[in-house]
C-alpha positions in Angstrom: 0.0 0.0 0.0 3.0 2.3 0.5 3.8 1.9 -3.2 0.3 3.0 -4.1 0.4 6.1 -2.0 3.9 7.1 -3.2 3.2 6.4 -6.9 -0.1 8.2 -7.0 1.1 11.2 -5.0 4.2 11.5 -7.2 2.0 11.1 -10.4 -0.2 14.1 -9.5 2.9 16.3 -8.9 4.7 15.2 -12.1 1.6 15.5 -14.2 0.6 18.9 -12.8 4.0 20.4 -13.3 4.8 18.5 -16.4 1.6 19.7 -18.2 2.4 23.3 -17.3 5.9 22.9 -18.9 4.4 21.1 -21.9 1.9 23.9 -22.6 4.8 26.4 -23.1 7.0 24.0 -25.0 4.3 22.8 -27.4 3.2 26.4 -28.1 6.8 27.3 -29.0 7.2 24.4 -31.4 3.7 24.7 -32.9 2.0 21.6 -31.7 -1.5 23.0 -32.2 -4.8 21.2 -32.4 -6.7 21.0 -35.7 -10.5 20.7 -35.3 -13.2 18.8 -37.2 -15.1 20.9 -39.6 -18.5 19.2 -38.9 -18.1 19.5 -35.1 -19.8 22.0 -32.8 -19.1 25.6 -34.0 -18.0 26.6 -30.5 -15.0 24.2 -30.9 -13.6 26.2 -33.9 -12.0 28.7 -31.5 -9.9 25.8 -30.0 -7.9 25.4 -33.2 -4.2 25.9 -32.4 -4.5 25.0 -28.7 -1.5 22.8 -27.7 -2.2 19.2 -28.1 -0.4 15.8 -27.4 -0.6 16.5 -23.7 -1.2 12.8 -23.2 2.6 12.5 -23.4 2.7 14.0 -19.9 0.1 11.5 -18.6 2.2 8.6 -20.0 5.5 9.9 -18.7 4.1 10.7 -15.3 2.5 7.3 -15.0 5.6 5.3 -16.0 8.1 7.4 -14.0 5.8 7.5 -10.9 4.9 3.9 -10.9 8.5 2.7 -11.3 9.7 5.1 -8.7 7.0 4.4 -6.2 7.5 0.6 -6.6 11.3 0.7 -6.4 11.7 3.1 -3.5 9.3 0.9 -1.4 11.6 -2.1 -1.9 9.5 -3.9 -4.5 10.0 -4.8 -8.1 7.4 -4.4 -10.9 5.4 -7.6 -11.4 4.8 -9.4 -14.7 1.2 -8.0 -14.8 2.5 -4.4 -14.3 5.0 -4.8 -17.1 2.2 -6.1 -19.4 0.0 -3.2 -18.4 2.8 -0.8 -19.2 3.3 -2.6 -22.6 -0.3 -1.8 -23.5 -0.2 1.7 -22.1 3.0 2.7 -23.9 2.3 0.7 -27.1 -1.1 2.3 -27.6 0.4 5.7 -26.7 3.0 5.2 -29.5 0.2 4.7 -32.1 -1.6 7.8 -30.8 1.6 9.8 -30.9 2.1 8.9 -34.6 -1.6 9.8 -35.3 -1.2 13.2 -33.5 2.1 14.0 -35.1 0.5 13.5 -38.6 -2.4 15.7 -37.6 -0.2 18.5 -36.3 2.3 18.3 -39.2 -0.4 18.4 -41.9 -3.0 20.5 -39.9 -5.6 17.9 -41.0 -7.8 16.2 -38.4 -7.8 12.9 -40.1 -4.3 11.8 -39.0 -3.2 8.2 -39.3 -5.3 6.1 -41.6 -7.9 3.8 -40.0 -6.2 0.8 -41.5 -2.8 1.9 -40.1 -4.3 2.5 -36.6 -6.0 -0.9 -36.6 -2.8 -2.7 -37.6 -0.9 -0.9 -34.9 -3.5 -1.8 -32.3 -3.6 -5.4 -33.5 0.2 -5.8 -33.1 0.2 -4.4 -29.6 -2.9 -6.3 -28.5 -1.7 -9.7 -29.9 1.8 -9.2 -28.4 0.2 -8.5 -25.0 -2.2 -11.5 -25.4 0.4 -14.0 -26.2 2.6 -12.9 -23.3 -0.2 -12.7 -20.8 -1.8 -16.0 -21.6 1.2 -18.2 -22.3 4.0 -16.9 -20.0 4.7 -15.6 -16.5 2.8 -18.2 -14.5 3.3 -17.7 -10.7 4.0 -20.4 -8.1 0.3 -21.5 -8.2 0.3 -21.6 -12.0 -1.8 -18.4 -12.4 -0.9 -16.4 -15.5 -1.7 -12.7 -16.0 -4.6 -13.4 -18.4 -6.9 -16.5 -18.3 -8.3 -18.6 -21.1 -11.9 -18.0 -20.0 -14.4 -15.2 -20.2 -14.9 -13.3 -17.0 -17.3 -10.9 -15.3 -16.0 -11.0 -11.8 -14.7 -14.5 -12.0 -13.9 -16.9 -14.8 -16.9 -18.8 -16.1 -17.9 -21.1 -19.0 -15.5 -23.4 -20.9 -11.8 -23.0 -21.5 -11.5 -21.2 -24.8 -9.0 -22.0 -27.6 -6.0 -19.7 -27.7 -7.0 -18.2 -31.1 -10.4 -17.2 -29.6 -8.8 -15.6 -26.5 -6.4 -13.6 -28.7 -9.4 -12.4 -30.8 -11.2 -11.3 -27.7 -8.1 -9.5 -26.4 -7.6 -7.8 -29.8 -11.3 -6.7 -29.8 -11.1 -5.4 -26.3 -7.9 -3.4 -26.8 -9.1 -2.0 -30.1 -12.7 -1.2 -28.9 -11.7 0.3 -25.6 -8.9 2.5 -27.0 -11.1 3.7 -29.8 -13.9 4.4 -27.3 -11.7 6.6 -25.0 -10.5 8.3 -28.2 -14.2 9.1 -29.1 -14.9 10.5 -25.6 -11.9 12.8 -25.8 -13.9 15.5 -27.6 -14.6 18.1 -24.9 -12.5 20.0 -22.3 -11.8 17.7 -19.3 -14.4 15.0 -20.3 -12.0 12.1 -20.8 -9.5 13.1 -18.1 -12.1 13.4 -15.4 -14.0 10.2 -16.5 -10.8 8.2 -16.8 -9.7 9.3 -13.3 -13.0 7.8 -11.9 -12.7 4.6 -13.9 -9.1 3.9 -13.1 -9.8 4.8 -9.5 -12.5 2.1 -9.5 -10.0 -0.4 -10.8 -7.6 0.6 -8.0 -10.3 -0.2 -5.4 -11.4 -3.4 -7.2 -7.8 -4.6 -7.4 -7.1 -3.9 -3.7 -10.2 -5.9 -2.8 -8.9 -8.8 -5.0 -5.5 -8.6 -3.3 -7.2 -9.0 0.1 -9.3 -11.9 -1.1 -6.7 -13.5 -3.4 -6.7 -17.3 -3.7 -3.9 -19.1 -1.7 -3.7 -16.0 0.5 -2.5 -16.6 4.1 -5.3 -14.4 5.4 -7.7 -16.5 7.5 -10.8 -14.5 6.3 -10.4 -15.6 2.7 -13.1 -18.1 1.6 -12.0 -20.5 -1.1 -15.3 -20.2 -3.0 -15.1 -16.4 -3.1 -11.4 -15.9 -3.7 -9.9 -14.3 -6.8 -7.3 -16.2 -8.9 -5.5 -13.0 -10.1 -1.8 -13.0 -10.5 -0.7 -9.5 -9.2 -3.8 -7.6 -8.0 -1.9 -5.3 -5.6 0.5 -4.2 -8.4 -2.5 -3.6 -10.7 -4.0 -1.4 -8.0 -0.8 0.6 -7.8 -0.8 1.0 -11.6 -4.5 2.0 -11.7 -4.1 4.5 -8.9 -1.1 6.0 -10.6 -2.9 6.5 -13.9 -5.9 8.0 -12.1 -3.6 10.4 -10.3 -1.8 11.4 -13.5 -5.2 12.2 -15.1 -6.2 14.4 -12.1 -2.9 16.4 -12.5 -3.5 16.8 -16.2 -7.2 17.8 -15.6 -6.0 21.0 -13.8 -4.9 22.3 -17.2 -7.4 20.4 -19.4 -10.6 21.7 -17.6 -12.6 24.3 -19.5 -11.2 26.5 -21.0 -8.5 23.9 -21.8 -4.9 25.1 -22.0 -3.9 21.9 -23.6 -5.5 18.8 -25.1 -4.8 15.2 -24.4 -4.6 14.1 -28.1 -4.7 10.5 -29.3 -1.4 9.8 -27.6 -3.3 10.0 -24.3 -6.7 8.7 -25.2 -5.4 5.6 -26.9 -3.0 4.9 -24.0 -5.8 5.2 -21.4 -8.0 2.9 -23.4 -5.3 0.3 -23.9 -4.4 0.3 -20.2 -8.1 0.0 -19.2 -8.5 -3.0 -21.5 -5.4 -4.6 -19.9 -6.7 -4.0 -16.4 -10.0 -5.6 -17.2 -8.3 -8.6 -18.8 -5.8 -9.2 -16.0 -8.3 -8.6 -13.2 -10.8 -11.1 -14.8 -13.5 -8.4 -15.2 -13.8 -8.2 -19.0 -17.5 -8.0 -19.2 -17.8 -5.8 -16.1 -15.8 -3.2 -17.9 -18.9 -2.5 -20.0 -20.6 -1.3 -16.9 -17.8 0.5 -15.1 -16.9 2.2 -18.4 -20.6 2.7 -19.4 -20.0 6.3 -20.5 -17.4 5.1 -23.1 -19.8 2.4 -24.3 -22.7 5.0 -24.7 -20.6 7.5 -26.7 -19.2 4.8 -29.0 -22.6 3.2 -29.6 -24.0 6.5 -30.8 -21.2 6.7 -33.4 -21.8 3.2 -34.6 -25.6 3.6 -34.7 -25.3 6.9 -36.6 -22.8 5.5 -39.1 -24.7 2.3 -40.0 -28.1 3.9 -40.0 -26.9 6.5 -42.4 -25.4 3.9 -44.7 -28.5 1.7 -44.5 -30.9 4.6 -45.3 -28.7 5.9 -48.1 -28.6 2.4 -49.7 -32.4 2.1 -49.4 -33.6 5.6 -50.3 -30.6 7.2 -51.9 -30.4 9.8 -49.1 -28.7 9.1 -45.9 -30.5 10.0 -42.7 -29.3 10.5 -39.2 -30.7 9.5 -35.8 -28.7 12.0 -33.8 -28.1 15.6 -34.9 -24.4 14.9 -34.4 -22.4 12.0 -33.1 -20.8 11.1 -30.7 -23.7 12.1 -28.5 -21.7 14.3 -26.2 -21.4 16.8 -29.1 -25.2 17.0 -29.3 -25.4 17.7 -25.5 -22.6 20.2 -26.0 -24.7 22.3 -28.4 -27.8 21.8 -26.2 -26.4 22.5 -22.7 -23.1 24.2 -23.3 -19.7 22.5 -22.9 -19.2 23.0 -19.1 -22.6 21.7 -18.2 -22.3 18.8 -20.6 -19.0 17.7 -19.1 -20.2 17.9 -15.5 -23.4 15.9 -16.3 -21.5 13.2 -18.2 -19.0 13.0 -15.3 -22.0 12.4 -13.0 -23.2 9.7 -15.5 -19.7 8.2 -15.5 -19.7 8.2 -11.7 -23.0 6.4 -11.6 -21.7 3.7 -14.0 -18.6 3.3 -11.8 -20.7 2.9 -8.7 -23.0 0.4 -10.5 -20.0 -1.7 -11.6 -18.5 -1.7 -8.1 -21.9 -2.7 -6.7 -22.1 -5.6 -9.1 -18.6 -6.7 -8.2 -19.3 -6.6 -4.4 -22.8 -8.1 -4.7 -21.3 -11.0 -6.7 -18.8 -11.6 -3.9 -21.5 -11.6 -1.3 -23.6 -14.0 -3.3 
């Protein structure tokens, strides 16, 4: 627990000061944000605001996690290294996407095919390592061969199916967080809550871990997770880095996260869900991300279907993702606060399901 306190405390400081430094640096070298033409008109004034601030979140997390772990006399576990692999790997894809946008001043960035290939390489590399290597003394590997909600269930899946699930989760979650990152402070605040939830969840799993010497652990209720306490430290560190960044990213944002941050957060979140055996529960805890992404998919496929049938594409929502619609209706500040509340409710619902399952 000392590592959790040291790492998260250091992450807030590094992120807070590092973002302040990055704002000045990125302004000098011209890392300004292009904006989408069809987005809310109020966002057009944001063009040129420094972007790629997610670099600070990534650096603050990696430096703070490693420092907090080492100074407390511990070494990073296999699960933590794998979480860092997803975090930094997805950040690298986002960095390339952001750099292309800034260099060309075009909001399209990296091609969808290039992004998917990059995410597939990172996800499959993580999947093979997490499912096939790094078994502990009890034979528990970082990722299991089963589907999970709060515990493994069903039949043991073939490796190819597990890798497809991991690829889908990493790709879907990182793209979902990327979609949510469309308003000042929306993703940073939401991610802080979701990663904070995973810190609490992982601490609980550590206290109820299978083969634990604690006399209160019940065999039927225990969690066969490889490194839950280290996952809690990592989760808390990411949450703290997001909070430090939010100081500068809240409306009116002095800097934007960019894809380097949003893809990194989504990749890390998918990794935490996989390694904590809560893949399906992530859809509840991250309900805001699911909602925003579903509006984009519904809008896109409804438009294509109606254009194919009638020759004229129709839309269900005035604009997608749905947070842009609420932005126009309520104003950005009110929209962000209300969606933070929705995110908090999703987090509470997910934690309630997790605890209720343990009681049952």
